[in-house]
C-alpha positions in Angstrom: -41.5 -25.7 -42.4 -40.5 -22.6 -40.4 -42.6 -19.7 -39.4 -41.3 -16.2 -38.7 -44.1 -15.1 -36.3 -42.9 -11.5 -36.4 -43.9 -11.3 -40.1 -47.2 -13.2 -39.7 -50.6 -11.3 -39.7 -51.3 -11.1 -36.0 -55.1 -10.8 -36.2 -55.4 -14.1 -38.2 -52.9 -15.8 -35.9 -54.8 -14.6 -32.9 -58.1 -15.9 -34.4 -56.6 -19.3 -35.2 -55.2 -19.7 -31.7 -58.3 -18.3 -30.0 -60.6 -20.8 -31.9 -58.3 -23.7 -31.0 -58.1 -22.7 -27.3 -61.9 -22.3 -27.1 -62.5 -25.7 -28.8 -60.2 -27.4 -26.2 -62.0 -25.7 -23.3 -65.4 -26.6 -24.6 -64.3 -30.2 -25.1 -63.0 -30.3 -21.5 -66.3 -29.0 -20.2 -67.9 -32.0 -22.0 -65.6 -34.4 -20.3 -63.3 -34.8 -23.3 -59.6 -33.9 -23.8 -58.9 -34.4 -20.1 -55.4 -36.0 -20.2 -52.4 -34.7 -22.1 -52.8 -37.5 -24.7 -56.5 -36.8 -25.2 -55.8 -33.1 -25.5 -53.1 -33.8 -28.1 -55.4 -36.0 -30.1 -58.3 -33.5 -29.9 -56.1 -30.6 -31.1 -54.6 -32.8 -33.9 -58.2 -33.7 -35.0 -59.3 -30.1 -34.8 -56.4 -28.9 -36.9 -56.9 -31.6 -39.5 -60.6 -30.7 -39.7 -59.8 -26.9 -40.0 -57.3 -27.7 -42.7 -59.5 -30.1 -44.7 -62.6 -27.9 -44.6 -60.6 -24.6 -45.0 -62.4 -23.1 -42.0 -59.7 -20.4 -41.4 -58.1 -17.8 -43.6 -55.6 -18.9 -46.2 -52.7 -17.1 -44.7 -52.8 -19.2 -41.6 -52.5 -22.5 -43.6 -48.7 -22.6 -43.0 -49.3 -22.3 -39.3 -51.8 -25.1 -39.2 -49.4 -27.3 -41.3 -46.5 -26.5 -39.0 -48.6 -27.4 -35.8 -49.7 -30.6 -37.5 -46.1 -31.5 -38.4 -45.0 -30.8 -34.9 -47.8 -33.0 -33.5 -47.0 -35.9 -35.9 -43.2 -35.7 -35.3 -43.2 -35.4 -31.5 -46.6 -36.8 -30.4 -48.1 -35.4 -27.2 -44.7 -34.2 -26.1 -45.0 -31.5 -28.8 -47.1 -29.6 -26.2 -49.5 -28.2 -28.9 -51.7 -26.6 -26.4 -48.8 -24.6 -25.0 -47.6 -23.6 -28.5 -51.1 -22.4 -29.4 -51.3 -20.5 -26.1 -48.0 -18.8 -26.9 -49.2 -17.8 -30.3 -52.4 -16.4 -28.9 -50.8 -14.4 -26.1 -48.1 -12.9 -28.3 -50.5 -12.1 -31.1 -52.9 -10.1 -28.9 -50.0 -8.1 -27.4 -50.0 -9.8 -24.0 -46.4 -11.0 -24.2 -45.0 -7.9 -22.4 -47.1 -8.6 -19.4 -46.0 -12.2 -19.0 -43.3 -13.4 -16.6 -39.6 -13.5 -17.7 -39.8 -17.4 -17.6 -42.8 -17.3 -20.0 -41.1 -14.8 -22.3 -37.8 -16.8 -22.3 -39.8 -20.0 -23.1 -41.5 -18.2 -25.9 -38.1 -17.0 -27.2 -36.8 -20.6 -27.3 -40.0 -22.0 -28.8 -39.9 -19.3 -31.5 -36.2 -20.1 -32.3 -37.2 -23.7 -32.7 -40.0 -22.8 -35.2 -37.3 -20.9 -37.1 -35.2 -24.1 -37.4 -32.9 -23.7 -34.4 -31.9 -26.6 -32.3 -32.4 -26.4 -28.5 -30.3 -28.1 -25.9 -30.6 -28.3 -22.1 -27.0 -29.2 -21.3 -26.1 -31.3 -18.3 -23.5 -29.7 -15.9 -20.5 -31.8 -17.0 -21.1 -31.1 -20.7 -21.7 -27.4 -19.9 -18.3 -27.2 -18.2 -16.6 -29.0 -21.1 -18.2 -26.6 -23.7 -20.2 -29.3 -25.4 -21.9 -28.4 -28.7 -23.8 -30.4 -31.3 -21.9 -28.8 -34.1 -19.7 -25.7 -34.7 -22.0 -24.4 -37.5 -25.5 -25.4 -36.6 -27.9 -22.7 -35.4 -28.4 -23.9 -31.9 -29.1 -22.5 -28.4 -27.7 -24.1 -25.3 -29.1 -23.6 -21.7 -27.4 -25.0 -18.6 -29.8 -27.6 -17.3 -28.7 -27.3 -13.6 -29.1 -23.5 -13.7 -32.4 -23.1 -15.4 -34.9 -23.7 -12.6 -32.9 -22.1 -9.8 -32.8 -18.9 -12.0 -36.5 -18.4 -11.6 -38.9 -18.2 -8.7 -42.4 -19.7 -8.4 -43.9 -16.7 -10.2 -41.5 -17.0 -13.2 -39.5 -13.9 -12.2 -35.8 -14.0 -12.9 -33.9 -14.1 -9.6 -30.4 -14.6 -10.9 -28.7 -14.2 -14.3 -28.9 -17.2 -16.6 -26.1 -17.8 -19.1 -27.1 -18.9 -22.7 -24.8 -20.0 -25.5 -25.4 -19.9 -29.2 -23.7 -21.4 -32.2 -24.4 -20.4 -35.8 -25.5 -17.1 -37.2 -26.9 -15.0 -34.4 -27.6 -11.8 -36.4 -31.4 -12.5 -36.4 -31.8 -13.1 -32.7 -31.4 -9.5 -31.5 -34.8 -8.5 -32.9 -36.4 -11.6 -31.4 -34.9 -10.7 -28.0 -36.5 -7.3 -28.2 -39.8 -8.7 -29.4 -39.9 -11.0 -26.4 -39.0 -8.1 -24.1 -36.0 -9.9 -22.8 -32.8 -8.2 -21.5 -29.7 -10.1 -22.6 -26.1 -8.9 -22.0 -23.5 -10.1 -24.5 -20.5 -11.7 -22.9 -17.0 -12.3 -24.2 -17.2 -15.2 -26.7 -16.0 -18.7 -25.9 -14.5 -20.9 -28.5 -17.1 -21.1 -31.3 -19.8 -19.9 -28.9 -21.7 -16.5 -28.7 -22.4 -16.1 -25.0 -25.2 -14.0 -23.4 -26.7 -13.8 -20.0 -30.4 -13.3 -19.4 -30.7 -10.4 -17.0 -33.5 -8.8 -15.0 -34.8 -5.8 -17.0 
């Protein structure tokens, strides 16, 4: 299941995410959900309870189902807390005030919710122009350049190249929504190439 967050009702999404974040913080104050695994299990249980008892508005049911599916598929590496935090911050209009690294991460996470594949590509594969497929909707980030492109505050300190395969027509609006400045570069063979720039 995919979710196009830009078309979702932001007040309901914000409420869902706020409730989940508060529940986690309260559990942590009680000495629960301390480790990543415990946090994951707590969020999964909270989401299942919210789904079963229909505690939240109907129109966030797909969001709950998607989060549960992510949790079941990827386990605690699904980073449910971070996903919920992204949903909350973007829904309440805080995205523009976040660091470039946060907004870039949100951009990638949103693409993944829309069915895109995401690859951190090792240097040798990057130089050789590796791709998973010529037609798959996928985003490729050079692994060796990712962390050096940002400072400790998440500010972009040097341009970061990004490659895409598949239909990129829908990503321009998402770039704007995430307040990211991308410059389109000449295409490589079967790649659309952009660089993330300081705005």
